[in-house]
C-alpha positions in Angstrom: -4.2 28.4 -2.0 -3.8 32.1 -1.5 -2.4 33.9 -4.5 -4.1 37.0 -5.7 -7.2 38.4 -4.2 -8.6 35.2 -3.4 -6.4 33.1 -5.7 -4.3 34.6 -6.2 26.2 22.8 6.7 24.1 19.9 4.9 22.2 18.5 7.9 21.0 15.0 8.3 17.8 16.1 9.9 16.7 18.2 7.0 17.9 15.9 4.4 15.7 13.3 6.0 12.5 15.1 5.1 10.0 13.9 2.5 9.4 16.6 -0.2 12.8 18.1 0.5 14.7 14.8 0.8 17.3 13.4 -1.5 15.8 11.3 -4.2 15.2 7.7 -4.9 15.0 4.8 -2.6 16.4 1.9 -4.6 15.1 -1.5 -3.5 12.2 -0.4 -1.4 8.8 -1.9 -1.9 6.4 -0.2 -4.4 3.6 2.2 -3.7 2.0 2.3 -0.3 -1.0 4.0 1.2 -2.7 4.5 4.6 -5.7 2.4 3.5 -7.0 0.6 0.5 -9.3 2.5 -1.7 -13.0 1.7 -1.5 -14.4 -1.4 -3.0 -15.3 -0.9 -6.7 -12.9 2.0 -7.1 -9.7 1.3 -9.0 -6.8 2.1 -6.7 -4.5 3.3 -9.5 -3.9 3.1 -13.2 -0.3 2.2 -12.6 0.1 -1.5 -11.6 3.3 -1.0 -9.8 1.8 1.4 -7.3 -1.3 -0.4 -6.1 -1.9 0.5 -2.5 -0.8 -1.8 0.2 -2.8 -1.1 3.4 -0.7 -0.2 6.4 -1.6 -1.6 9.8 -3.2 0.9 12.2 -0.7 2.1 14.8 -1.1 0.5 18.3 -3.6 2.0 20.7 -2.4 4.3 23.4 -2.9 7.7 25.1 -2.0 9.4 21.8 -5.4 8.3 20.5 -7.1 10.9 22.7 -5.5 13.6 20.4 -6.7 12.0 17.1 -9.3 14.4 15.7 -10.5 12.2 12.8 -14.2 11.1 13.3 -15.0 7.5 14.1 -17.9 7.6 11.7 -18.4 9.4 8.4 -21.8 10.6 9.7 -21.3 13.3 12.3 -23.6 15.4 14.4 -23.1 18.8 15.9 -21.9 18.9 19.5 -23.3 22.3 20.6 -25.4 25.2 19.7 -23.3 28.3 19.0 -26.0 30.9 18.7 -29.6 31.5 17.6 -31.5 34.3 16.1 -35.3 35.0 16.2 -37.6 32.5 17.8 -36.0 29.1 18.3 -37.0 26.4 20.7 -35.3 23.1 21.5 -32.2 23.8 19.5 -30.0 21.7 21.8 -32.0 18.6 20.7 -30.1 18.7 17.4 -26.7 18.1 19.2 -25.1 14.8 20.0 -24.7 15.8 23.7 -28.5 16.2 24.1 -29.9 13.1 22.5 -33.1 13.6 20.5 -36.1 15.9 20.3 -37.5 18.6 18.0 -36.1 22.0 17.3 -38.6 24.7 16.1 -37.6 27.8 14.2 -40.6 30.1 14.0 -40.7 33.0 11.6 -38.6 34.1 8.7 -35.0 34.7 9.6 -35.1 32.6 12.7 -31.9 30.5 12.8 -29.7 28.2 14.8 -25.9 27.9 14.3 -24.7 24.5 15.1 -21.1 23.8 16.2 -19.5 20.5 15.2 -16.6 21.2 17.5 -14.0 20.7 14.8 -13.5 21.1 11.1 -15.8 18.8 9.1 -16.7 18.8 5.4 -19.2 17.1 3.1 -22.9 16.9 2.6 -25.6 18.0 5.1 -28.8 16.1 5.8 -31.8 17.5 7.7 -34.6 15.4 9.1 -37.8 17.5 9.0 -40.5 16.7 11.7 -44.0 15.7 10.6 -45.2 18.6 12.7 -43.3 21.2 10.6 -45.6 23.5 8.6 -46.2 23.1 4.9 -44.3 25.2 2.4 -41.2 25.8 4.4 -37.9 26.6 2.9 -34.7 26.1 4.8 -31.4 28.0 4.2 -27.9 26.7 5.0 -24.8 28.8 5.5 -21.3 27.5 6.5 -18.3 29.0 8.2 -14.9 27.6 9.3 -14.3 30.4 11.9 -16.9 31.8 14.3 -15.8 35.3 13.1 -17.8 34.8 9.9 -20.9 33.0 11.2 -24.0 34.6 9.5 -27.5 33.5 8.8 -27.4 35.2 5.4 -24.1 34.1 3.8 -21.3 31.6 4.1 -17.6 32.5 4.4 -15.9 33.1 1.0 -14.7 30.2 -1.0 -15.5 30.5 -4.8 -12.4 32.6 -5.6 -14.2 35.3 -7.5 -17.1 37.3 -6.1 -17.1 35.2 -2.9 -20.8 36.1 -2.8 -22.2 32.9 -1.2 -25.7 33.5 0.2 -27.7 30.9 2.1 -28.4 27.8 0.0 -32.2 27.2 0.1 -34.0 23.9 0.0 -37.7 22.9 0.2 -38.4 21.3 3.6 -41.5 19.1 3.4 -43.1 17.9 6.7 -41.9 14.4 7.5 -39.3 14.6 4.8 -35.5 14.9 4.5 -33.2 17.5 3.0 -30.1 16.0 1.6 -27.7 18.4 -0.1 -26.0 15.5 -2.0 -29.3 14.8 -3.8 -31.6 17.8 -3.6 -31.6 20.7 -6.0 -31.5 24.1 -4.3 -34.2 26.7 -5.0 -34.0 30.4 -5.8 -35.9 33.0 -3.8 -38.9 32.7 -6.2 -39.0 29.0 -5.5 -37.7 27.9 -8.9 -35.0 25.3 -9.1 -31.5 26.6 -9.4 -29.4 25.4 -12.3 -26.8 23.6 -10.2 -25.9 20.0 -9.7 -26.5 18.8 -6.2 -23.0 17.3 -6.0 -21.5 20.8 -6.6 -23.0 22.0 -3.2 -20.7 19.9 -1.1 -19.0 22.2 1.4 -15.5 21.0 1.8 -14.6 22.6 5.2 -16.6 24.2 8.0 -17.0 24.0 11.8 -20.3 26.0 12.0 -23.5 25.3 10.1 -26.3 27.8 10.3 -29.9 26.6 9.6 -32.3 29.3 8.7 -36.1 29.5 8.3 -36.3 31.3 5.0 -40.1 31.5 4.8 -42.4 31.9 7.8 -44.5 29.8 10.2 -42.6 27.0 11.8 -39.8 24.8 10.6 -39.4 21.8 12.8 -36.3 19.6 12.7 -35.4 16.4 14.5 -31.9 15.8 13.1 -28.9 17.4 11.5 -25.9 15.4 10.3 -23.0 15.8 7.9 -21.7 13.0 5.7 -17.9 13.5 5.8 -16.4 13.2 2.3 -12.7 13.9 2.8 -10.1 11.1 2.5 -12.6 8.9 0.6 -9.9 6.2 0.2 -9.7 5.6 3.9 -12.1 3.0 5.3 -11.3 4.1 8.9 -10.4 7.8 9.1 -8.8 7.2 12.5 -6.6 4.3 11.4 -3.3 6.2 11.1 -0.3 3.9 10.5 1.9 6.3 12.5 1.8 8.0 15.8 3.6 10.5 18.0 3.4 11.2 21.8 5.6 13.1 24.2 5.3 14.7 27.6 4.0 18.0 26.3 0.3 17.6 25.5 0.2 20.9 23.4 2.8 19.4 21.1 0.8 16.2 20.9 -2.4 18.1 20.0 -0.5 20.1 17.3 1.0 16.9 15.7 -2.5 15.4 15.4 -4.1 18.6 14.3 -1.6 18.8 11.5 -2.4 15.3 10.5 -6.1 16.0 10.5 -5.6 19.2 8.5 -4.0 17.3 5.7 -6.6 14.5 5.9 -9.3 17.1 5.2 -7.2 18.1 2.2 -7.4 14.7 0.6 -10.3 14.9 -1.8 -12.0 12.7 -4.5 -10.5 13.5 -7.9 -13.8 14.8 -9.1 -14.7 16.9 -6.1 -12.4 19.9 -6.6 -13.5 23.6 -7.0 -14.8 24.7 -10.3 -12.8 27.4 -12.1 -13.8 30.0 -13.3 -15.9 30.7 -10.3 -19.7 31.2 -10.5 -21.0 34.7 -9.9 -23.0 33.5 -6.9 -22.4 30.6 -4.7 -19.8 27.9 -5.2 -19.3 24.6 -7.1 -17.2 21.7 -5.8 -17.7 19.1 -8.6 -14.7 19.8 -10.8 -12.2 17.1 -11.8 -8.9 18.1 -10.3 -7.1 14.7 -10.4 -6.3 12.5 -13.4 -4.9 9.3 -11.8 -6.6 7.2 -9.1 -9.5 8.3 -7.0 -7.9 10.9 -4.7 -5.5 13.8 -4.8 -3.9 16.0 -2.2 -5.1 19.6 -2.5 -4.3 22.9 -0.8 -7.3 23.3 1.5 -10.6 21.7 2.6 -12.9 24.7 1.9 -10.7 26.1 -0.9 -9.1 26.1 -3.4 -9.5 22.3 -3.5 -6.9 22.3 -6.2 -3.3 20.9 -6.5 -0.8 23.6 -5.8 2.8 22.3 -5.9 4.2 24.7 -3.3 1.7 23.6 -0.7 2.9 20.0 -1.3 6.3 21.1 0.0 4.9 20.9 3.5 1.7 18.8 3.3 3.5 15.8 1.8 5.8 15.6 4.8 2.8 15.7 7.1 1.1 13.0 5.1 4.3 10.9 5.2 4.7 10.9 9.0 1.0 10.5 9.9 -1.4 9.2 7.3 1.2 7.5 5.0 -1.0 8.1 2.0 1.7 8.3 -0.7 -0.6 7.0 -3.4 -2.6 10.2 -3.2 0.6 12.2 -3.5 1.6 10.3 -6.6 -1.9 11.0 -8.1 -1.3 14.7 -7.5 2.1 14.6 -9.1 0.9 12.7 -12.1 -1.8 15.2 -12.7 0.7 18.0 -12.7 2.9 16.2 -15.3 -0.2 15.6 -17.4 -0.4 19.4 -17.9 3.3 20.1 -18.5 3.8 22.4 -21.4 4.9 20.2 -24.3 7.1 22.8 -25.9 8.8 24.6 -23.0 8.7 21.8 -20.4 7.1 24.2 -17.8 5.0 22.6 -15.1 1.8 24.1 -13.7 1.6 26.7 -11.0 -1.7 25.1 -10.2 -3.4 21.9 -11.5 -6.8 21.6 -13.0 -9.4 23.0 -13.0 -7.3 26.2 -12.6 -4.5 25.1 -14.9 -2.1 28.1 -14.5 0.9 26.9 -16.5 4.3 28.5 -16.9 4.0 31.5 -14.6 5.8 30.2 -11.5 9.4 29.1 -11.4 9.2 28.5 -7.7 6.2 26.1 -7.9 7.7 24.4 -11.0 10.7 23.6 -8.7 8.5 22.3 -5.9 7.1 19.7 -8.4 10.6 18.6 -9.2 11.4 18.3 -5.5 8.1 16.4 -4.9 8.9 13.9 -7.6 12.3 13.1 -6.1 10.7 12.9 -2.6 7.9 10.5 -3.7 10.5 8.2 -5.3 12.5 8.1 -2.1 9.6 7.6 0.4 7.6 5.2 -1.7 10.4 3.3 -3.5 8.1 3.4 -6.5 10.8 3.7 -9.2 8.5 2.2 -11.8 6.2 5.2 -11.7 9.2 7.5 -11.6 10.5 6.1 -14.8 7.2 6.9 -16.5 7.6 10.6 -15.7 11.4 10.9 -15.9 11.4 12.3 -19.4 9.0 15.0 -18.3 11.1 15.5 -15.2 14.3 16.1 -17.3 12.5 18.5 -19.6 11.2 20.4 -16.6 14.7 20.4 -15.1 16.2 21.8 -18.4 13.5 24.5 -18.5 14.4 26.0 -15.1 18.2 25.3 -15.3 18.2 27.5 -18.4 17.3 30.4 -16.1 20.5 30.0 -14.1 22.9 32.9 -15.0 26.6 32.7 -15.4 27.0 33.8 -11.7 25.4 30.5 -10.7 22.1 32.1 -9.5 18.5 31.4 -10.7 17.0 34.5 -12.2 13.3 34.1 -11.8 11.3 35.3 -14.8 8.0 33.5 -14.0 7.4 35.3 -10.6 4.1 33.9 -9.3 4.6 32.4 -5.9 2.8 31.8 -2.6 1.7 35.5 -2.2 5.1 36.8 -1.1 6.4 40.1 -2.4 9.6 40.5 -4.4 9.3 37.1 -6.1 11.1 37.9 -9.3 14.8 38.1 -10.1 17.5 36.5 -8.0 15.5 36.3 -4.8 16.8 34.2 -2.0 13.7 32.0 -1.5 13.7 30.9 -5.1 17.4 30.2 -5.1 17.1 28.1 -2.0 14.3 26.0 -3.7 16.5 25.8 -6.8 19.3 24.5 -4.7 17.2 21.8 -3.2 15.8 20.8 -6.6 19.4 20.3 -7.8 20.5 18.4 -4.8 17.5 16.0 -5.0 17.9 15.7 -8.8 21.3 13.9 -8.3 20.1 10.8 -6.5 17.0 10.6 -8.6 18.9 10.8 -11.9 21.3 8.1 -10.7 18.4 5.8 -9.8 17.3 6.2 -13.4 20.8 5.4 -14.7 21.5 9.0 -15.7 24.9 9.8 -14.3 25.4 12.8 -16.5 22.4 14.7 -15.2 23.4 13.8 -11.6 26.9 15.2 -12.1 25.6 18.3 -13.8 23.1 19.0 -11.0 25.8 18.5 -8.3 28.1 21.0 -10.0 25.3 23.6 -10.4 24.3 23.1 -6.8 27.9 23.8 -5.7 28.1 27.0 -7.7 24.7 28.2 -6.5 25.7 27.7 -2.9 29.0 29.5 -3.4 27.2 32.4 -5.1 24.7 32.9 -2.3 27.7 33.0 0.1 29.8 35.5 -1.8 27.4 37.8 -3.7 26.1 40.1 -1.1 23.1 38.3 0.4 24.6 38.0 3.9 24.2 40.9 6.3 26.3 40.3 9.3 24.8 43.2 11.2 21.3 41.8 10.9 22.4 38.2 11.2 20.2 37.4 8.2 20.3 37.0 4.5 18.8 39.7 2.2 16.2 38.7 -0.3 18.4 40.3 -3.0 21.9 41.8 -2.9 20.8 45.1 -4.4 17.7 47.2 -4.9 14.5 47.0 -2.9 15.1 43.4 -2.1 18.3 44.4 -0.1 16.0 45.9 2.5 14.0 42.7 2.9 15.1 39.9 5.2 12.6 37.2 4.3 11.4 34.5 6.6 11.0 32.0 3.8 14.4 32.6 2.2 16.3 32.6 5.5 14.5 29.6 6.8 15.0 27.6 3.6 18.7 28.6 3.4 19.3 26.9 6.7 16.8 24.0 6.3 17.9 23.2 2.7 21.6 23.3 3.5 22.7 26.5 1.7 24.2 27.6 5.0 27.1 25.2 5.6 28.6 27.0 8.6 26.9 25.8 11.8 27.6 29.1 13.6 26.0 31.1 10.9 23.0 28.7 10.9 22.6 29.4 14.6 22.9 33.1 14.0 20.1 33.1 11.5 18.0 31.0 13.8 18.5 33.5 16.6 17.8 36.5 14.4 14.5 35.0 13.2 13.4 34.3 16.7 13.9 37.9 17.7 11.1 38.9 15.3 8.5 36.7 17.0 5.2 38.2 18.1 2.9 36.8 20.8 1.0 34.9 18.1 3.9 33.6 16.0 6.8 34.5 13.7 6.7 37.5 11.4 6.6 37.0 7.6 7.8 40.4 6.3 7.8 39.2 2.7 4.0 39.1 3.0 3.4 42.2 5.1 4.6 44.1 8.2 2.0 42.4 10.4 1.8 39.1 8.6 2.1 35.7 10.4 2.1 32.9 7.8 2.4 29.3 8.9 3.7 28.2 5.5 7.1 29.9 5.8 6.6 29.5 9.6 6.8 25.8 9.2 10.0 26.3 7.2 11.3 28.3 10.1 10.5 25.5 12.6 12.5 23.0 10.5 15.4 25.6 10.2 15.6 26.0 14.0 15.9 22.2 14.4 18.5 22.1 11.5 20.5 24.8 13.3 20.6 22.7 16.4 18.3 25.1 18.3 15.8 22.5 19.3 14.2 24.4 22.2 13.7 27.4 19.9 11.9 25.2 17.4 9.6 23.8 20.1 8.8 27.3 21.5 7.8 28.5 18.0 5.5 25.5 17.6 3.8 26.2 20.9 3.5 29.9 20.2 2.2 29.9 16.6 0.4 26.6 16.2 -0.8 26.7 19.8 -2.4 30.1 19.1 -4.3 28.7 16.1 -5.4 25.6 17.9 -6.6 27.4 21.0 -8.0 30.6 19.4 -11.6 31.0 20.5 -12.7 31.8 16.9 -10.8 29.0 15.3 -11.6 25.4 14.3 -9.9 23.8 17.4 -8.6 21.2 15.0 -6.9 22.6 11.9 -4.4 25.2 10.9 -5.0 28.4 9.0 -3.6 29.7 5.7 -2.3 33.0 7.1 -3.2 35.7 9.6 -2.2 39.0 11.0 -0.6 39.8 14.4 -4.1 40.7 15.7 -5.3 37.2 14.9 -7.5 38.2 11.9 -7.4 36.8 8.4 -4.6 37.9 6.0 -6.4 36.5 3.0 -9.4 38.7 2.0 -11.4 38.3 5.2 -13.6 35.2 5.3 -11.9 33.8 2.2 -9.0 32.6 4.2 -8.8 28.8 4.5 -8.7 27.5 8.0 -7.7 24.0 7.1 -4.6 24.5 4.9 -2.0 21.7 4.5 0.9 24.1 3.9 0.5 25.2 7.5 1.3 21.9 9.1 5.1 22.0 9.2 5.4 21.1 12.9 3.9 17.6 12.4 6.8 16.4 10.2 9.3 18.3 12.3 8.2 16.6 15.5 8.6 13.2 14.0 11.8 13.8 12.1 13.6 15.8 14.8 12.0 15.5 18.3 11.1 11.8 18.0 14.1 11.4 15.7 12.9 9.0 12.9 13.8 10.3 9.5 14.6 9.1 6.0 18.3 8.8 5.3 20.4 11.7 4.3 21.9 10.2 1.2 18.7 9.5 -0.6 18.8 5.8 -0.2 16.3 3.4 1.3 17.6 3.6 4.9 16.5 5.7 7.8 18.3 7.4 10.7 17.2 7.7 14.3 18.5 10.8 16.1 16.2 12.2 18.9 16.4 15.9 19.7 14.7 16.3 23.1 14.7 20.1 23.1 14.2 20.1 26.9 11.5 17.4 27.0 11.8 14.3 29.1 10.2 11.6 26.9 8.7 10.7 23.5 7.6 7.7 21.5 6.1 7.0 18.2 6.5 5.2 14.9 7.0 5.7 11.2 5.8 3.2 8.7 8.1 2.6 5.7 7.8 0.4 2.7 10.1 -2.1 4.4 8.2 -2.1 7.7 7.7 -0.1 10.9 10.3 1.8 12.8 9.3 2.3 16.4 11.2 4.6 18.8 10.8 5.6 22.4 13.2 7.6 24.5 13.6 9.1 27.9 16.0 11.9 28.9 17.3 11.4 32.4 17.9 15.0 33.3 21.7 15.4 33.7 22.2 11.7 34.3 21.8 10.2 30.8 19.5 9.1 28.1 17.6 5.8 27.3 16.5 4.9 23.8 14.4 1.9 22.6 14.5 1.1 18.9 12.6 -1.5 16.9 13.2 -1.6 13.1 13.3 -4.1 10.2 16.6 -5.5 9.2 19.0 -3.1 7.3 16.5 -0.2 7.4 18.1 2.0 10.0 21.6 3.1 8.9 22.6 5.2 11.9 21.4 5.9 15.4 22.6 9.0 17.2 22.0 9.7 20.9 22.6 12.9 22.9 25.4 12.8 25.4 26.3 15.1 28.3 28.4 18.1 27.2 31.9 18.2 28.6 31.4 15.1 30.7 32.8 11.6 30.1 30.1 9.1 29.4 29.5 5.4 28.6 27.1 4.3 25.8 25.7 0.8 25.9 23.7 -1.2 23.4 21.7 -4.1 24.9 23.8 -3.8 28.0 27.1 -4.0 26.1 29.5 -1.1 26.3 30.1 0.3 22.8 31.6 3.8 23.7 33.5 5.1 26.6 35.5 7.8 24.9 36.7 5.3 22.3 34.9 3.2 19.8 34.3 -0.4 21.1 31.5 -1.6 18.8 28.8 -0.6 16.3 31.2 1.9 14.6 30.6 4.3 17.5 31.9 7.8 16.9 31.5 11.2 18.5 30.1 14.3 17.0 29.4 17.5 18.9 26.9 16.7 21.6 26.2 13.2 20.4 27.5 9.6 19.8 26.6 8.0 16.5 26.2 4.2 16.1 25.6 1.9 13.1 24.2 -1.6 12.6 21.2 -1.4 14.9 18.4 -2.9 12.7 16.5 -6.2 12.6 15.2 -6.3 16.1 14.6 -4.3 19.2 17.6 -2.6 20.7 18.1 -0.7 24.0 20.7 2.1 24.0 21.7 3.8 27.2 23.9 6.8 27.9 25.3 7.3 31.4 27.9 9.6 32.9 31.1 7.8 33.9 
């Protein structure tokens, strides 16, 4: 994650979202996953949630943007740089073919570029012509900024002193970092397990001759280890495509970022960190074979706040909800038995009881998993813990209706204690999602209590001095130092999570946030004056959509996520933990994670809003379809649900009208909403039949500002057209 020096009105479109959605989906099919787990590996301990493989999405032009490798064995695509005397380096790349690379003399090195983020174990094939007694060193880096023949970028969370890992390289032999034991400078074996030397995330691999004479190599590969439960890494059950290729690339880069964050349950980062080097063989999950962690390189640990974004990305792209369940179960396994507090971070870190905000994210995640998977059997097994956790945090709500944060660890924002706006927005969402979840468990009393508390909290935020009309934004706190801070996260969540019920005020907040943009993205003042952080940035994207400012949302996606994707020093494939306005790391230099799931907010936003397929607002099993073009001309895609696939394509006909094609299982889509021309009479037809011409003729057609809403469009393919009269 990111924490200390190295660790450290109610809108349909938002309510549709996974981790922030209303709770349980009664009647849906149990546990689903993007792919069955490998043969011989138990899928899950809970019988009701065994994975059901989803079908791969249909082939199309969108596949060109899928960044997942076709094979788990990958080769570098280019030589980034060399030092010393190096011959034939290009022979090691997939674009060249074959041959022999020769590194002559101590310190000679070649840095190989895999063209995208990869992660796993490295294998080197040593030529028979290589000199005897050679030792090879390996260093890794996600960003080109930190390429070095002497050290990898930081990852261990302590010293971050990670010198080249050295291995004997016998002529005609093979170096395999999954099996071979590294050696110290004196040639003695280091006391580390080979499995611990897996490098979870990197784009650049530097191979160094650590001795002298000539080291000759004929091959360098990486065995990719992320998402071990997927037989085919490219077989996404969902897809997205529109007429803006940058947005397409961003959608798939978000999906790929989260895929690199799905790790084997026993391949997390060891904590406490070693003094030198790293160790990635800690057990971080306690149910099933995989968990969803915060980052590929680091921390490789379950952080509940990160799940607030990454689960949504997983839902709309990979569909791997079993891995989400495994992560949630692990957090409940470490709940404080006395207080009910849930972990700030899961094992092996096991920070428990020091974060009210992250405690709340786990509650929201539980409700979200229940809705999206329909797995109420698993939900029942954790419901007692859920209620104790809810009671733990509700006890911190004061008589004024506001949460008073006493466990102030958060995502690295400042001013995280007391009655800060961000925490109260998260509290509000936890209360809202608790209602439907409790009702699904037959607990009407808890549902009613949470609904009343949510109402009081919303009223308190609206009346107790948070709003500053002159700024067009909410203060972080009504008084004190927090009154001078207008946070990105708190304001974005207030709109996205429905604390702001006035549509005009929501638009005002959206406009004020947009005025703070820089050339590389939206400012995050709660982190620093020059901070651009895609975690709250993704919240802001969802907020702009929720406020009805679709074009603004798309422009922020292009600006901030386009910058990361196209930055010359980036991974060209994954999204970063946080950076500064000059494009440099905002997390202790090279320690920054460049493949961090909390930075993937646009992927879910593009499916839920632009394409328009989203889970229902009321927390039930249904879905809604409500495209938000934002100035684009066309889009298509699909979202796989426990009941089947919802497929949508639409085309905006400039000022003339709108065409929508929808295919969905029976009874799954509750409402369809299509944009209509402002201030101009129009006719809406379904399958050629007129259903709206200013009055409702069929399908319960009704008008809302800028749109016509229809019902009863499930069970087959329907064509909806809008034309001016």
